C-alpha positions as CSV (number, residue, x, y, z in Angstrom):
1,M,-81.8,159.8,84.6
2,P,-78.3,160.5,83.2
3,P,-77.5,164.2,82.7
4,S,-78.4,165.4,79.2
5,N,-74.8,166.3,78.4
6,L,-73.6,162.7,79.0
7,R,-73.9,160.1,76.4
8,L,-75.3,156.7,77.5
9,T,-72.6,154.1,78.0
10,A,-72.7,150.7,76.3
11,R,-73.5,149.1,79.7
12,Q,-76.5,151.4,80.3
13,R,-77.9,150.7,76.8
14,R,-77.3,146.9,77.2
15,L,-79.1,146.8,80.6
16,G,-82.1,148.5,79.0
17,A,-82.1,146.2,76.0
18,E,-82.0,143.1,78.3
19,L,-84.9,144.3,80.3
20,R,-86.8,144.9,77.0
21,R,-86.0,141.3,76.0
22,L,-87.4,140.0,79.3
23,R,-90.6,141.9,78.7
24,E,-91.0,140.6,75.2
25,Q,-90.3,137.0,76.3
26,A,-93.1,137.5,78.8
27,D,-95.3,138.6,75.9
28,L,-96.1,141.9,77.5
29,S,-96.6,145.3,75.9
30,A,-94.8,148.3,77.4
31,T,-98.2,149.5,78.7
32,Q,-99.0,146.2,80.3
33,A,-95.5,146.1,81.9
34,G,-96.1,149.6,83.3
35,T,-99.3,148.4,85.0
36,L,-97.4,145.6,86.6
37,L,-94.5,147.8,87.7
38,G,-96.6,150.8,88.8
39,A,-95.2,153.0,86.1
40,N,-96.5,154.5,82.9
41,Q,-95.5,153.4,79.4
42,P,-93.1,156.3,78.8
43,R,-91.2,155.3,82.0
44,V,-90.9,151.7,80.8
45,S,-89.6,152.9,77.5
46,S,-87.1,155.2,79.2
47,I,-85.8,152.3,81.3
48,E,-85.5,150.1,78.2
49,A,-83.6,152.8,76.4
50,G,-81.2,153.1,79.3
51,R,-82.2,156.7,79.9
52,Y,-83.7,156.1,83.3
53,A,-81.5,154.6,86.0
54,V,-82.8,151.7,88.0
55,S,-81.6,150.1,91.2
56,A,-80.6,146.5,91.6
57,D,-83.7,145.9,93.7
58,R,-85.8,147.5,90.9
59,V,-84.2,145.1,88.3
60,R,-85.0,142.1,90.5
61,A,-88.6,143.3,90.9
62,I,-88.9,143.8,87.1
63,A,-87.6,140.3,86.5
64,R,-90.2,138.8,89.0
65,S,-93.0,140.8,87.3
66,Y,-91.8,139.3,83.9
67,S,-91.7,135.8,85.4
68,C,-88.0,135.4,84.7
69,T,-86.5,132.5,86.7
70,D,-82.9,132.6,85.5
71,Q,-81.3,133.6,88.7
72,E,-77.8,134.0,87.3
73,L,-79.1,136.3,84.6
74,I,-81.0,138.4,87.1
75,K,-78.0,138.6,89.4
76,S,-75.8,139.8,86.5
77,L,-78.3,142.4,85.4
78,A,-78.6,143.7,89.0
79,Q,-74.8,144.1,89.0
80,M,-75.0,146.4,86.0
81,T,-77.1,149.0,87.9
82,G,-76.2,151.6,90.4
83,R,-73.8,154.5,90.0
84,Q,-72.4,154.5,86.5
85,T,-68.7,155.0,86.9
86,R,-67.1,156.8,83.9
87,G,-64.1,154.9,82.8
88,W,-60.7,156.2,81.6
89,W,-62.0,156.2,78.0
90,E,-64.3,159.1,78.8
91,E,-61.3,161.5,78.4
92,Y,-61.5,160.6,74.7
93,R,-65.2,161.5,74.4
94,E,-64.7,164.6,72.3
95,I,-61.9,163.1,70.3
96,L,-62.8,159.6,69.1
97,P,-66.0,158.1,67.5
98,P,-68.5,156.7,70.0
99,G,-67.9,153.1,68.8
100,A,-64.3,153.3,69.9
101,L,-65.4,154.2,73.5
102,D,-68.0,151.4,73.5
103,L,-65.3,149.0,72.5
104,A,-63.0,150.0,75.4
105,E,-66.0,149.7,77.8
106,L,-66.9,146.2,76.6
107,E,-63.3,145.1,76.9
108,H,-63.1,146.5,80.4
109,H,-66.1,144.5,81.6
110,A,-65.6,141.3,79.6
111,T,-64.8,138.1,81.6
112,A,-62.9,136.7,78.5
113,M,-62.4,137.6,74.9
114,R,-62.0,135.9,71.5
115,V,-60.6,137.8,68.6
116,A,-60.3,136.7,64.9
117,S,-58.5,138.7,62.3
118,V,-57.2,138.0,58.8
119,I,-55.3,141.1,57.6
120,H,-54.9,143.2,60.7
121,L,-53.5,142.0,64.0
122,P,-55.7,142.4,67.1
123,G,-55.4,145.9,68.5
124,L,-54.7,144.4,72.0
125,L,-51.6,142.8,70.7
126,Q,-50.2,145.6,68.6
127,T,-47.0,147.5,69.3
128,R,-47.0,151.3,69.3
129,D,-45.2,151.6,65.9
130,H,-47.4,149.0,64.3
131,A,-50.5,150.7,65.5
132,R,-49.3,154.1,64.3
133,A,-48.6,152.6,60.8
134,V,-52.1,151.1,60.6
135,I,-53.9,154.2,61.9
136,S,-51.9,156.5,59.7
137,D,-53.4,154.7,56.6
138,V,-57.1,155.2,57.4
139,V,-59.4,156.9,54.9
140,P,-59.9,159.8,55.1
141,P,-56.4,160.5,56.4
142,L,-56.1,161.8,60.0
143,A,-54.0,164.8,61.1
144,P,-50.9,163.8,63.1
145,P,-52.3,164.8,66.5
146,D,-55.4,162.7,65.8
147,V,-53.2,159.7,64.8
148,E,-51.4,160.0,68.2
149,H,-54.7,160.2,70.1
150,R,-55.9,157.0,68.5
151,V,-52.5,155.3,69.1
152,S,-52.5,156.2,72.8
153,F,-56.1,155.0,73.1
154,R,-55.3,151.7,71.6
155,L,-52.3,151.2,73.9
156,K,-54.4,152.1,77.0
157,R,-57.0,149.5,76.0
158,Q,-54.2,146.9,76.4
159,A,-54.2,147.4,80.2
160,I,-56.8,144.6,80.5
161,I,-54.2,142.0,79.5
162,Y,-51.4,143.5,81.7
163,S,-53.3,143.9,84.9
164,D,-52.9,141.7,88.0
165,Q,-56.1,139.9,87.0
166,P,-55.8,140.0,83.2
167,T,-58.7,139.2,80.9
168,P,-58.2,135.8,79.2
169,L,-57.7,136.4,75.5
170,T,-57.8,134.0,72.6
171,A,-56.5,135.5,69.3
172,I,-57.1,133.7,66.0
173,V,-54.8,135.2,63.4
174,H,-54.3,134.3,59.8
175,E,-50.8,133.9,58.4
176,A,-51.5,136.8,56.0
177,A,-51.7,139.2,59.0
178,L,-48.3,138.0,60.1
179,R,-46.7,138.7,56.8
180,M,-48.1,142.2,56.3
181,Q,-45.2,144.6,56.8
182,F,-47.1,147.6,58.1
183,G,-44.5,150.3,58.8
184,G,-41.7,148.4,57.1
185,P,-39.5,145.4,57.9
186,A,-38.1,146.8,61.2
187,V,-41.5,147.6,62.6
188,A,-42.8,144.2,61.3
189,R,-40.0,142.3,63.0
190,A,-40.6,144.1,66.3
191,Q,-44.3,143.3,66.1
192,L,-43.7,139.6,65.4
193,D,-41.3,139.5,68.4
194,H,-43.9,141.1,70.5
195,L,-46.5,138.5,69.5
196,I,-44.1,135.7,70.4
197,T,-43.6,137.3,73.8
198,M,-47.3,137.8,74.4
199,S,-48.1,134.3,73.3
200,E,-46.1,132.9,76.2
201,H,-48.4,134.4,78.8
202,E,-50.8,131.9,80.3
203,H,-53.9,134.0,79.8
204,I,-53.2,134.6,76.1
205,S,-53.7,131.9,73.5
206,L,-52.5,132.9,70.0
207,L,-53.7,130.6,67.2
208,V,-52.5,131.0,63.6
209,I,-54.4,129.8,60.6
210,P,-51.7,128.9,58.0
211,F,-52.1,129.5,54.3
212,D,-52.4,125.8,53.6
213,A,-55.5,125.5,55.9
214,G,-57.5,126.6,52.9
215,T,-60.9,128.2,53.2
216,F,-62.5,129.0,56.6
217,P,-65.6,130.8,57.9
218,S,-65.8,134.7,57.9
219,S,-62.5,134.9,56.0
220,G,-63.1,138.5,55.1
221,Q,-64.2,139.9,58.5
222,S,-62.6,140.7,61.8
223,I,-64.6,139.5,64.8
224,V,-64.3,140.3,68.5
225,Y,-66.4,138.2,71.0
226,F,-66.8,139.5,74.5
227,N,-67.9,137.1,77.2
228,G,-70.3,138.5,79.7
229,V,-70.8,137.2,83.2
230,V,-73.5,134.9,81.8
231,P,-73.8,133.9,78.1
232,Q,-76.9,136.0,77.5
233,L,-74.8,139.1,78.1
234,D,-72.1,138.3,75.6
235,T,-71.5,140.8,72.8
236,V,-70.0,140.5,69.3
237,Q,-68.2,143.4,67.6
238,L,-67.5,143.5,63.9
239,D,-65.2,145.9,62.1
240,T,-66.5,147.8,59.1
241,D,-65.1,150.6,56.9
242,Y,-67.5,153.0,58.7
243,G,-66.9,151.9,62.3
244,S,-67.8,149.2,64.7
245,E,-71.0,147.2,64.7
246,F,-72.2,145.6,68.0
247,H,-74.5,142.6,68.1
248,D,-76.1,140.9,71.1
249,A,-79.2,139.0,69.8
250,Q,-79.0,135.4,70.9
251,A,-79.1,134.0,67.3
252,Q,-76.1,136.2,66.4
253,L,-74.2,135.1,69.5
254,V,-74.7,131.5,68.7
255,K,-73.6,132.1,65.1
256,Y,-70.4,133.8,65.9
257,R,-69.5,131.4,68.7
258,T,-69.8,128.6,66.0
259,V,-67.8,130.7,63.5
260,L,-65.0,131.2,66.0
261,D,-65.0,127.5,67.0
262,R,-64.6,126.6,63.3
263,M,-61.8,129.1,62.8
264,A,-60.0,127.8,65.8
265,A,-60.3,124.3,64.4
266,C,-58.5,125.4,61.3
267,A,-55.7,127.0,63.2
268,L,-52.4,125.5,64.5
269,N,-52.1,124.8,68.2
270,P,-50.4,127.5,70.3
271,A,-46.9,125.9,70.1
272,E,-47.1,125.3,66.4
273,S,-48.4,128.9,65.9
274,R,-45.5,130.3,67.9
275,D,-43.0,128.3,65.7
276,L,-44.6,129.7,62.6
277,I,-44.3,133.2,63.9
278,H,-40.6,132.6,64.7
279,R,-40.1,131.4,61.1
280,I,-41.8,134.4,59.6
281,A,-39.9,136.8,61.9
282,E,-36.6,135.2,60.7
283,D,-37.7,135.8,57.0
284,T,-38.7,139.4,57.6
């Protein structure tokens, strides 16, 4: 079991949740599952809560007991076991909300990402000055050192798109977000230039929904969709005024995949999007 002074990681919680789903799909109670696995009901509950570490062999045995035949899913779940390496985000454990650390962990393990935003630009594509301007305006206001901690955290998260094997990123951004002058005209121009530069990378697709596209799904909500190794392990993150919400139920995943597909259909293609950003930058 993880030491009591360490908070469960998003990956540990997700593994437990997926094992619970397999049990429920097999129409087994925790007590019945315990009988099959040679464990008692509290042990099964601890495994499903992510509090009790299981090996890859144990995961495969559990899947067999639950009559799961999806070999790709079983393989992916087995890869989530073993020694839980604490990532770079752990240094912020006492500084930032738990949801922020979960976000960084999900980004680190994602095989691809899709982001949709209307007013704010995706954090992975923000400059330091733009991020500082946005973070400085949160409610309640943060002390200057706390602002800088959050800015540094946001910039460190961007390592996934700068690495030798960068995570593919599709960012769907509304024109409104491009015209918001957070930090003033100079900061806004630098941010737009940065977007243009980033959009030229092969692993980054930047799609802009122009004002004249009219209405589109989820127009008032920022969405981040993390692709797992298999679709069942995808995750959706939604921004709210009180923090991040994470969803992984299959119906929710299907819904947000559809929403993002429809938003992308409303957007300009990458070349047209880049041209629009150029025009806005010239006007800023």
